[in-house]
C-alpha positions in Angstrom: -4.7 -10.5 -3.2 -4.6 -8.7 0.1 -7.4 -7.5 2.3 -7.5 -4.7 4.9 -10.2 -3.2 7.1 -10.2 0.6 7.4 -12.7 2.8 9.1 -14.6 5.2 6.9 -13.0 8.2 8.5 -9.5 6.8 7.8 -9.9 6.1 4.1 -7.8 9.1 3.2 -4.8 7.3 4.7 -5.2 4.6 2.0 -6.4 6.4 -1.1 -5.3 9.5 -2.9 -7.6 12.3 -1.8 -6.6 15.8 -2.8 -9.0 17.3 -0.3 -7.5 15.3 2.6 -5.2 17.0 5.1 -3.3 13.7 5.5 0.0 14.0 3.6 1.0 10.5 2.5 -1.7 8.2 1.4 -0.6 4.6 0.8 -2.0 4.5 -2.7 0.4 7.2 -3.8 3.4 5.5 -2.2 2.5 2.2 -3.7 2.2 3.7 -7.2 5.5 5.4 -6.9 7.2 2.2 -5.9 5.5 0.3 -8.7 7.0 2.8 -11.2 10.5 2.9 -9.7 11.1 -0.7 -8.4 9.7 -2.9 -11.1 12.1 -5.8 -11.6 13.8 -5.3 -8.3 13.8 -8.1 -5.7 10.7 -8.3 -3.6 12.8 -8.4 -0.3 14.2 -5.0 -1.3 10.7 -3.6 -1.8 9.1 -5.0 1.4 10.8 -2.5 3.8 9.8 0.4 1.6 6.2 -0.8 1.6 6.4 -1.3 5.4 7.6 2.2 5.9 4.8 3.6 3.6 2.2 1.5 5.5 3.5 2.7 8.9 3.5 6.3 7.7 -0.1 5.9 6.6 -1.0 4.1 9.9 -2.2 1.0 8.0 -1.8 -2.4 9.5 -0.7 -4.7 6.7 0.7 -8.1 7.7 4.2 -9.2 6.5 2.5 -11.6 4.1 0.4 -8.7 2.7 3.5 -6.6 2.1 5.4 -9.5 0.5 2.5 -10.2 -1.8 2.4 -6.5 -2.8 6.2 -6.4 -3.2 6.1 -9.5 -5.5 3.4 -7.8 -7.6 5.6 -4.6 -7.9 8.7 -6.7 -8.7 7.0 -8.6 -11.5 4.8 -5.8 -12.8 1.7 -7.8 -12.2 -1.6 -6.1 -11.2 -2.4 -6.2 -7.5 -5.9 -6.1 -6.1 -6.4 -4.9 -2.6 -9.8 -5.6 -1.1 -10.8 -2.9 1.4 -13.5 -3.4 3.9 -14.8 -0.1 5.3 -16.3 0.0 8.7 -18.6 2.5 10.3 
C-alpha cells in the first residue's frame, strides 16, 4: 500500500477531474494500465507507471511503482493513501 503527499492545489494531477485543465491525471493512466496490462510482468509495467507519474508530476518512489505494478500484474486491488497538505 503506497502513500504520497500532494498539495491541495495539485490533487487534479492525481485524480480524474473533468473540470481540471490538467490533461493526464495519474488515476486515469493507472486505470488504463490495469485494464491493458493485467497478467504482464511487473518489470514491464514499472516504466509505464514511471512515465505516467512523471507526466503528472508526482513523486512516487521506485518501490511505490513496483508495488503498483505488481498489483496491476496480479489484478489485485491497490490502495494508495494520499495525504493532502495546505
